[in-house]
C-alpha positions, 0 to 999 in steps of 0.5 A: 826432616822437612816434615812438620812432625819430624821438626817437632820430634827433633825439637823435643829430642834436643830439649829433653836432653838439655833439660835432663842435664839440669834435672834435680830429681829421679822422677823428672829424670825419668820423664825426660828420658821417656820424652827423649826415647819417644821423640827418637822413635819417629825419627827412625822411620825415614823411608818407612821400610820393613827394616826401619819398622823392625829397628823401631821395635828392637829399640823400643823394647829394651828402652821401655824395659830400662825405663821401667827398671829405672822408675821402679828402682828410683821409687823404692831406693829410699826404702831399700838402698841395696837395689839402687844398682838397678838404676845403673843397670837401666841406664847402661841398658839405654846406653847399650853398654856391654853386656847390655848391648845386644840390641845396639848393633842390630838397630844400627844396621837397620836404620839410615845414616842420620838416625844412626848418627843420632843414636851413636852421639846425641842419644848417649848424652842424657843417660851419661849425665844421669849416671854422672848425677848418681856416681856416688851410688854406682862407683863399684858397678862402673868400675866393673862395666867400664873395662868390660865395655871398652874391651868388648867394643875393641875386640868385636870391632877388629873383625868388622869390615862394614864401616857402620859396624866399625863405628858401632863397636867403636862407640861401645869402646868409647862408651867404656872410656866415658864411664871411666870419665864419670869417675873423674872430675865433672868437666872431663865427661862433657869434654870427652862426649862433645869431642867424640860427637864432633869426630864421629859426625865428621866421619859420617860426612864421608860414609853417607856416600851411597856406594860406601859399605866397607873400609876397602871401598874408600878407594872409589875414585869419585869420592871428594879427596878433601872429604877423605882428608878430613876423614883421615884426620878424624880417624886418627883423632878418634883412635887416640893417636898423639898429638890429636885431641882424642889422645889428650882426652884419654890421657886426662881420664887416666891421670884423673880417674879414681879407678884402680890400676887394673881397670886403667890397664884394661882401658889402655889395652882396649885402646891399643886393640882399637887401633887395629881397625881405626888404622885400617880405616885410615889406610883405606882412606889414605890410599884413596887420595891421589898424590897430586891431591895431597899437595893441594891442602886447602885452607879449610883442611888446615883449619880442620887440623887446627880444630883437632889440635887447638884444644891441646894446650887447654887440656894440658892445663888439666893434667 
């Protein structure tokens, strides 16, 4: 990221997303989504390898198709309101929500860690807020897609051993909850998205170790035990176990969502299935800690745990 052009594209990536959240028309929304997409593509090319070139094409084609669908449907929705669902489908394709997710895992497997982290976290913000701004038009669509996305991400993540694949399908599963949060009060989606971004980023701190590919490789002796402790806490919160922040966020969505009880039950079932591979990661990281390290909890680890639980009193006020 020392190259001047990468600094420029990083700036436009951030600014386009921030301006997208305040957009007041479909044309400006489309424009900011395009800037966001075009800013991210150069950031994929870190080492300029063949895999990264292939990932760029796999990312560009579905994103361009989604952009075309979005601008055409936005221009014609006033004359033909029945095709407004194409706008929702375009945004779901940009997000990689099931069943529009086929481009997402191959791209994640072909890029380096930093672009992968951006794709898992920051690149979800603009399409999600676009969906939030038009939630009156897509309630029925999201009611169908949200449980499908959550369940598909959970089921596909069960058989994964590669950490990046686990986080990929975990992202798809959480995306289902984020779409359910759209059908809740407006403050819940930003709260859920920000918490998910920080939890995922904290896990990426550990998996950037060059020798880690699978969950069983958390037992490598030269890994920093403090990082493993941080990772264990993040995994538990991402899994939604009480009393971690992730649990309260999901509980808040359940309490405030306007979706029917069948959809809520499917979301809860998907969260239970997700616990399998989350706990697999947690156990692997926990076994990597030596017993004498467990007794040496430093202040920064205690502060990290507080960061996971401090939001709980604030969140309970919304229940």
